[in-house]
N, C-alpha and C positions, 0 to 999 in steps of 0.2 A: 562626188560622182553625180553624173547627169544621165537623164534618159531621153530617148527619141521613141515616140509611137507613130507608126505609119500604117496606112491602110491602101489596099488597091483602089483605083479609081472606079467609080460606077459607070455603067453605060450611059451616054448623054453628057458626060462631063465635057465642058467646052475645050479643055486642055489636058486631056489624059496623058499620063506619062507611064502608067502601069495598070494592068487589070487582072481579073481572075476568072476562072471558069473550069470547064471539064473537057478532056479529050479522050475518046474511047474508040474500041474496035468492036464491031457488031457484024459478024459474018456467021451464017448458020452452019453447024456441024464441023467446028475445028477442034483439033485436039488441044490439050492444055498447052503444050509447048508451042503449038502453032499460033494460037491466040496471043500468047505472051510476046511472040517475036514479030507478029504481023504489023504492017503499017496502020495507022489510025484511019478510021472511016468516018468519024463524025466529031464535032466539037460545038461548044456552046459557051457564051459569055454573058448572056442577057437574062438568064433565070435568077429567080431570087434565092435559089439554092443550087448546089451541085451534088451530084449523087455519085456515090462510090459503089460500083456494081460488080458483082460476079454473077453471071446468070448462065445456067445450064441449058443444053438443047434437049430436044425431045429424043435425039439418038444417043444411045448409050455411050458414056464416056467422051462425049462432045459437048462443046461449049458454044454459047451464042454471044455473049458480050462481057467485055472487061473494061473498066474505065479508071482513069487517073486524074486527079484534080490539081490545078495549077495556081499559085498565088504569087503575084508580082508586086514588089514594094519599092517605091522610089526612096532610097535611102541617101540621097545626095546631100541632105541637109547635115549629115554628120560632118564635124570639122575634119579638115585634112589630117590634123595631128591626133585625131580620136584614138584612144587605146580602149578597145572593145573588151569588156570583161564578162558580159553575159547577153543573152538574147532569148526570148521566149516567143514562140509562134502560138497564138490562141485561135482555135477554130471552134465555132459554136455548133453544137449538135442540135438540129431542128427536130422538134417533137414528132414522133410517128415515122421517122425515116430509118430506124434502126431495125434490121430484120437479118435472121440467120436461118432461113428455111432449109438451107442445105446441111445445117449442123456441123459447120466446119471451124467455128470459134477463130475468126480471122484476128489478125494483129495488125495494127497501122503504125507507119513511122513516116518520117519527113525525109524526102530526097530532093535532089536538084534537077529540075528540068532545063532545058535549053531551048526555049521557044523561038520560032522564027520571027516574031514581032513582040514588042513590049506593050502594044496596045491592041493586039487581037490574038485570040486563041484559035488555032487552026487544027484540022484533024492530024497533020503531020507532027504535031508536038507530042502525040501519044508516045512515040518510041524515041523521044529526045531525052528521057530520063536517065540519070545516073543510078547505079546500084549501091552507092556509098551512103550508108545511114548518117543523118545529120543529127541525130537524137539518140542518146545511149538508154533512154527508157520509153520504148515504143508503148502504145496504149492497146490493151487487149479489147476485144468486142465486149466482154463483161464489164470493163471499166470505162467504156465509152459513155459519155454523158450526153443526154439530150433533154430538152425542156423549153420552158417559155421564160424563165427567169435567167438572166445572163449569168450570174454566179453559180447557178446550179448546173449550167450546160456549157461551160467553157472547158474545153479540152486543151491543156497546155503541153506543149512539146519545148523542153529546154534544150536549145542547140549545143551540141558538143563542139570541140575544137574545129573539127572539119566544117561544121554549120558556121561557126564564127568567122572562119577564114573566107566564106563565101559572101560575107556582108560587103557590099560595095559603099565606099565613101563618096563616090562620084557619080554613080548612076543607079541601076536597078539591081535589086536582090531577088535571085530567083529561087523559090521554094515550091514544093509540091507534096502531096501525100499519095503513098501507095500502100497496098497490102503487103505486109512484109514476108509472111511465111510461104504463100503460094505464088504470088505475083513476082516478087523479087527473089525469094529463096528458090523457087522452082518446084517445090513439091506439089504433086497432083492433088487437088481437094477431091473429097468424096463427092461422087456424082449421084443425083436423083433427078428424074425428069422434070424439066420446066420449072426449076426452083431458083431462087435468088438469095443472095447475101449482100446486104447493102447498108450504107450510111448516108444521111443527108446532111450537108454542111452549109451554113449561111455564107452568102457572098456579098460583095459590095453592093449589089442590087436589093439586098434584104429591105423589107418595108421597115423593120426596126433596125435602126442604126447600130444598136448594141450587138447585133447578131453578126456584124462584118468581121472578116478575119482581120487580125491586127498582128503586128510585129513590134515587140517592145525591146529596145536595145539599151542596155546599160553601158556606159563608157565613161573614161576619164580623158581629159585632154592634156596635152603636154605643153607646158610654158616654155618659151625659148627666148633667151636673152643674150646680148653680146656686151662684152666690156670693150669700150673704145678707148682710144689713147687719152691720157690725161692732158689738160691743157692749162694755160695761164699759170705755169710753174714758176714760183718765186722761192725765196729762201724759207719761208715758214707758211706759204699758202700754195694751193693748187686747186684746179677744178677737175673732178672726176666726171666722166662722161659714159653714157651707155645707150643701147638701142633695144626696144622690146620687139623682138622678130615675131613672136606669136603669144597672144594674150591667153591662149587655152580657153578656159570656161568663161572668161570675162575679164573686165578691167583689172589692171594690177596695180598695186603699190610697188614702187621701185626704189632701189637705193644702192648702197655699196658697203662691202666690207673692206677695211684697209689696215695696214700696219706694217712693221718693218720686216715681218716674215710671213710666210704663207699661212700662219695660224691667225693672221690679221689681228683681231682683238678689239676693233672699233667698228660699229655699224652705224651708218647715217642714212637717212631717208630722203629721197627727193620729194618736193611738194607736189601734192595732187595725185591723181591716178592716170594711168596710161593704157592705150590701146595698141594693137598690133601696128608696127612700122613707126611709132612715135620714139623720139629720142628724149633722154632725161639727164639731168646733171646735178651735181652737188658740189658747191664750194666748201673746202675744208681748210682749217686754220691750225694754228699751233704746232706746226711741223718743225722738225729739227733741220737746220740748214745743212746742205751738203750731205744728205742722207737718202738712201734708196728705199722707197716704199713699194709694197705689194697691194693690189687692189682688185677687186672682182665685183661686178654688177650682180644683183639679185632681182627677181621678180615674183610677186606673190599675188594670186587672185582670190585666196581664201578657200579655194575648192580643190585645185590640183596641187601636186607636189611643188614645193618652191624650187625655182630654177636659178641656176648660178652660171654667170659667164666665166670665160677662161681668165686666169691671173695674167695681169699686166703689171709692168714695174714702170716707175718714174723716179727721178732723182732731183731733189730740191737743189736750188742755187745756194751757194754758201761758200765757206772758206776752207772746206776739206777738199785737198786736191791730190793727184796722184803723187806717190812718194818719189818717183823717178824725176831726175832733173830734166826739164824740157826746154828751159830758156837760160841762155847763157849771157852773163854781163862781161864784156870784153875790157871794159875800163871802169875804175871806180875812183873818183877823186873827192876828197873832203877839202873845203877851202874856208879859211877863217880870215876875214879882213880885220886886223887889229884896230885900226883907226875908226872904222865905221862900226865894228862889233857885229859884223854880219857873218853868219856861218851857212855854207851851202854844201850840197852833196851832188855829184854829177855822176850819172850812169850811162853807159853805152850798152844798149841792149842788143843781143843778137837775135837770130831768127828762131821760130819754133820748129822743132824737129818733126818729121813725118810719122814718128811712132804713134802719135795721138791725133795726128791731123791738126786742125785748128779748133781748139776747145772753145766753148762759150766764153769762158772767162778770159781767153787769150786777148780779147779786145783791149784789155788794159796795157798790152805791150804794143799795140799797133800804133803806127803813126797817125796823127790827125789828118783829117781830109785836107787841111791847109794850115799854114803856121799860125793862123789866127784863131784856130778851133781847138782847144786843148782837150785831152781825155777827160772823162768824168771825174768828179771829186772822189767817187767811190774807188775807181780804179787806182788812183793815187794812194788812197788810204791803205790799200791792200799791200801795195810795195813797202810803205813805211812800216806797216805792222811787222812785216817780215824781217826788215832791217832792225827794228827795235828789239825783237826777241831772239835774234840770231838764227831764225829759220832759214833766212838767206845765208847759204854757206859762203864763208869768207876765205877759205883756203888758208888757214893758219894765222890769221890775225883777227883782232877783235874791232868791231865798229862801235863807236861811242854811242851811247843811248841818246836818242833825240827826244828832247822834252822842251816845252815852251820855256821852262825855267832855265835850262841850261843854254838855251839859244836866245840871247837878247841883243838888240832890242826887238827884233822881228821873229816871226815864225819861220821855221826851216825852209829853205828854198831847194827844190829838187830839179836838176837839169836832166831830162830824159833824151838821149840822142838816139834816133833811128836813122836808116839810110836815107829817109826823105827829109827830115827836118830836125831842129833842135830848138827845144822850146824850154821855158821855165814855168813851174807851177807851185802855188802854196800848198803845203801839206799838213796833216795833223796826226796826232797819234791816236790809237784805239786799242781795245783788247786784242791779243794775239790769236791767230788761228792756229791750226795744227798741220804738220806735214811739210817737209821741204819742197821748194819750188824753184829757186833761182840759184844758180851757181855762179860765184864770182871768180873772175880771172884778172886780177887787177895789174894794170901797167905802173901806175903810181896811186897812192892811196891817201897822201896827206901832204899839203902843201900850205905854207903860210905866205899870205899876201903882206907886203909892207907899204 
């Protein structure tokens, strides 16, 4: 958790954003209901203290003055994603200002004003106050503290949910103090001629800086991270990518959870620490070929809750393919030249169906750019693996196993014919994959040369 402590600006501050002061009504001989509802007649923001007054008139059951104090705080330093959990307004009681000559035992609470300006208190602000209490524990006259030692004279108002909701993360927070029983509640106080009930509260202009009003906000920040698409995907390796959208309370260590299910099981950390807007990555290895993996990014600043990005998937390259037949061989010819001892296999490959589009691995069946540029050795290996293990379906007949020992004196020669060209390439055997891929439709499959 983090805290932010803010104060109003004092008069004379070259760049004020918020101020404090008092706005009041002072008219001779008004009833209590009239003075509460009347427009303000005076205001002050330059005194070292602000006075909360209820003053009676010399005319029976009439009133002379009523005041309300305003405290504005610039809380724009709060992070945009701050989660505010608590806030306390501290008001310092100036020694000698506490009076209750009327004997009415007032109670004080916090309410929200809506002043005309953030940097000037005017008389019209008097009747801008809400009547919704922003603290659940108002302070009675008996419990109001005053003195010259800060700890002895701080009066704390813990803001309730309504108060917390009014704290601005982008500008000014408006708070003020009113008498709760008579001013807000409307009960008529007991009258006696020309008497007062008052409190004196330190302001931003106080000669002792410790007497200033202050607002202390406790908050947590929310870290936000995005899991980006994996890159550089191979049969056993890949690179995981993420973006730190919001660092919260500070720089984050970032990384990823990954595995073959959403339970993940493996966590890796990217090197270094990251701030808002930065991307991070981590290369991972020892993956299974042809396997779908799940991954999510995480970010942790050690203060806020650990954030996780959404789950993303990627599939490693490899030898596990769809079980459906997608490529058709239209002719298959084995040839053996007795005199030369040369064995060859000729395939005529048909097109890839539209069921799967053009898979990454379908390049092994595509014609070369020109007759002089063959497919990769790996592509040819894949076809031979399937021939050697019967994974290529042969529609009722067996294909002899191809091995260097059974084909002498040269390695097997495979002729791959596409609509564009006909070429021959050397091939070799390898461990078999799993899953059918090619269906054969032989026109003729064995022929001896003489």
